[in-house]
C-alpha positions as CSV (number, residue, x, y, z in Angstrom):
1,M,100.3,113.0,83.0
2,E,100.3,114.8,79.6
3,R,101.6,112.9,76.4
4,N,102.4,113.9,72.9
5,W,100.5,111.1,70.7
6,D,99.3,111.2,67.1
7,L,95.8,110.2,67.6
8,S,95.0,108.9,64.4
9,E,97.5,106.3,64.8
10,M,96.3,105.4,68.2
11,T,92.5,105.5,68.4
12,D,89.1,104.7,66.4
13,G,89.2,108.6,65.4
14,K,86.5,109.7,67.1
15,L,86.2,111.5,70.6
16,Y,83.6,110.5,73.0
17,T,81.4,111.7,75.6
18,E,80.1,110.1,78.8
19,N,77.0,109.1,77.4
20,D,78.5,108.0,74.4
21,L,79.0,104.2,73.4
22,A,82.5,102.8,72.9
23,R,83.8,99.4,71.5
24,I,85.9,99.0,74.8
25,G,84.0,96.2,75.9
26,C,85.2,92.7,76.8
27,N,83.0,89.8,77.6
28,D,85.4,87.0,77.6
29,C,88.3,88.6,79.4
30,E,90.1,85.8,81.1
31,G,92.2,88.2,83.2
32,C,95.8,88.3,80.9
33,S,96.4,91.7,83.2
34,K,98.6,92.5,80.5
35,C,97.4,96.3,80.9
36,C,98.8,95.9,84.9
37,H,101.7,94.7,83.5
38,N,105.1,97.1,83.1
39,M,103.3,100.4,83.3
40,G,106.4,102.3,85.1
41,E,105.5,105.6,86.1
42,S,102.4,106.0,84.2
43,I,99.4,105.2,86.7
44,V,99.6,108.8,88.6
45,L,97.5,109.1,91.2
46,D,95.1,112.1,91.9
47,P,93.2,112.9,95.2
48,Y,90.0,110.9,94.6
49,D,91.9,108.1,94.2
50,I,93.5,108.4,97.4
51,Y,89.9,108.9,98.3
52,Q,88.7,105.7,97.1
53,F,91.8,103.8,98.4
54,A,90.8,105.2,101.9
55,K,87.7,104.1,101.7
56,A,88.6,100.2,100.8
57,G,90.4,101.4,104.1
58,I,94.1,101.6,102.7
59,T,96.1,104.7,104.0
60,M,98.1,106.9,102.1
61,E,100.9,106.0,104.2
62,E,100.5,102.2,103.6
63,L,100.3,102.8,99.9
64,M,103.6,104.4,100.1
65,S,105.5,101.5,102.1
66,R,104.5,98.9,99.4
67,A,102.3,100.0,96.2
68,V,103.3,103.9,95.2
69,E,106.1,106.1,94.7
70,L,106.8,110.1,94.3
71,N,107.6,111.2,91.0
72,V,107.8,114.1,89.2
73,A,104.9,114.4,86.2
74,D,104.6,117.5,84.5
75,G,107.0,119.0,86.4
76,V,105.2,118.2,89.6
77,I,106.0,115.8,92.4
78,L,103.0,113.2,92.1
79,P,102.2,109.9,93.5
80,N,102.4,106.7,90.9
81,L,101.6,103.2,91.3
82,K,104.7,101.4,91.7
83,M,105.1,97.9,89.9
84,Q,106.8,94.7,91.6
85,E,110.4,94.1,90.6
86,D,109.7,91.0,90.4
87,G,107.6,90.8,87.2
88,G,106.6,94.0,86.3
89,K,103.2,93.8,87.5
90,C,101.1,95.9,90.0
91,Y,100.9,95.6,93.4
92,F,97.2,94.7,93.8
93,L,97.3,91.8,91.3
94,D,96.3,88.9,93.4
95,E,98.0,85.2,92.5
96,N,94.8,84.8,90.2
97,G,96.2,88.2,88.2
98,R,93.0,89.9,89.3
99,C,92.7,93.7,90.7
100,S,92.6,93.0,94.6
101,V,91.1,96.6,95.0
102,H,89.0,96.7,91.5
103,S,85.5,98.5,93.0
104,N,88.5,101.4,94.3
105,R,90.7,101.2,91.8
106,P,92.5,104.3,90.5
107,G,91.1,106.5,87.6
108,I,93.3,105.9,85.0
109,C,92.6,102.2,85.8
110,R,88.9,102.8,85.2
111,L,89.5,104.4,82.3
112,F,91.7,102.1,80.2
113,P,91.8,101.5,77.2
114,L,90.1,104.9,77.1
115,G,92.1,109.0,77.3
116,R,91.3,111.8,77.6
117,I,92.3,114.7,75.6
118,Y,91.7,118.0,77.0
119,D,90.7,121.5,74.8
120,D,88.7,125.1,76.2
121,N,88.6,123.9,80.0
122,D,86.8,120.2,79.2
123,F,87.8,117.0,78.3
124,K,86.4,114.1,75.9
125,Y,87.6,110.4,75.6
126,F,89.4,108.6,72.8
127,N,89.5,104.9,72.6
128,Q,93.0,103.1,72.4
129,I,92.3,100.3,70.4
130,Y,95.5,98.6,70.0
131,E,96.0,98.6,73.9
132,C,94.2,95.3,74.7
133,P,94.8,92.3,73.0
134,K,91.4,91.5,73.2
135,K,89.3,90.8,69.8
136,N,85.6,91.7,69.3
137,K,84.8,94.1,71.6
138,T,81.0,95.2,72.2
139,K,80.0,98.4,72.4
140,V,79.2,99.8,75.7
141,R,78.4,103.4,77.5
142,I,81.4,105.0,79.1
143,D,79.9,106.2,82.5
144,K,78.6,102.6,83.0
145,W,82.4,101.5,82.1
146,L,83.9,104.0,84.4
147,G,81.4,102.7,87.3
148,I,81.6,106.3,89.2
149,D,79.2,107.8,91.2
150,N,78.1,110.9,90.4
151,I,79.7,110.5,86.8
152,N,79.2,114.5,86.1
153,K,80.6,115.8,89.4
154,Y,83.7,113.6,88.9
155,H,84.2,115.4,85.0
156,E,84.1,118.4,86.7
157,Y,86.4,117.3,89.6
158,I,89.1,116.3,86.8
159,V,88.4,119.0,84.7
160,I,89.3,121.8,87.8
161,W,92.2,119.1,88.7
162,H,93.8,119.1,85.5
163,Y,94.0,122.9,85.2
164,F,95.2,123.7,88.3
165,L,98.1,121.4,87.6
166,K,98.8,123.2,84.6
167,D,98.4,126.7,86.9
168,I,100.8,125.1,89.3
169,Q,103.6,124.2,86.4
170,H,103.2,127.9,85.1
171,I,104.1,128.9,88.5
172,L,107.1,126.5,88.8
173,K,108.4,127.2,85.5
174,G,108.8,130.9,86.7
175,M,110.6,130.6,89.7
176,Q,114.2,130.0,90.1
177,D,114.8,129.4,93.9
178,E,114.9,126.0,93.9
179,S,114.1,125.0,97.9
180,Q,111.3,127.5,97.5
181,I,109.9,125.3,94.3
182,K,110.6,122.1,96.6
183,T,108.7,123.6,99.4
184,I,105.7,124.3,97.4
185,T,105.6,121.0,95.5
186,M,105.8,119.1,98.9
187,Y,103.2,121.3,100.4
188,L,100.8,120.2,97.5
189,V,102.0,116.6,97.7
190,K,100.9,116.9,101.7
191,L,97.7,118.8,101.3
192,F,95.8,116.8,98.6
193,Y,97.9,113.4,98.9
194,L,98.9,112.5,102.5
195,M,96.5,114.8,104.6
196,P,93.9,112.4,105.2
197,Y,90.2,112.3,103.7
198,D,86.7,111.9,105.5
199,V,85.7,108.8,103.7
200,N,82.3,109.4,106.0
201,N,82.0,113.1,103.6
202,E,81.8,113.9,100.4
203,F,85.2,114.0,98.5
204,Y,84.4,116.8,96.5
205,L,84.0,119.6,99.2
206,Q,86.8,118.8,100.8
207,F,88.6,118.8,97.5
208,T,87.1,122.1,97.1
209,Q,88.2,123.4,100.5
210,R,92.1,122.1,99.8
211,I,91.7,124.0,96.2
212,N,90.8,127.2,98.0
213,K,93.2,126.8,100.8
214,V,96.2,126.8,98.2
215,K,94.6,129.7,96.5
216,E,95.2,131.8,100.0
217,V,98.7,130.5,100.8
218,I,100.0,130.6,97.1
219,G,97.4,133.4,95.1
């Protein structure tokens, strides 16, 4: 999800790579879970997130039945985590305020309090210094913070997905037929989210095959 923010007002003024240290660690986190409450529609899921949920034994159908909803994000229909009506907390928080899917949590959750800024077919990270209320944070290397295997491959995937969505947005903006727009957007939802991933095989190959399928169908 794209946002127009003044980074100078919300960050430490630095941009980071996965190999850099950033002051984001919290050794005495007591699980206040403020970062898991009242997030609205901001926790947008990407295909890798769905793959990770599948590895945890949670299908997209199960997600849609309780924890995920579809909304328009930057002109494209995408799924996002749904907050509970009672208390506005994430559906995956347990009674102790801890994430019940922590090892398979979505990428945006892994990022917090980091964000991404894209430029020149790549991206870097920025540190949202006011998002977490904890003080005296420690420096942590970003790839360790994210905790994702094969971080270089993941970085490449995030770039491809981001600019793929940008291209789709550009295509849709040039179309006038609302029914055709809906057909394309729902096709993308089915292809990248509803069609199951094989958790016994690498995600990135499956993702590439689906991207290539879109190129064949849409051009």
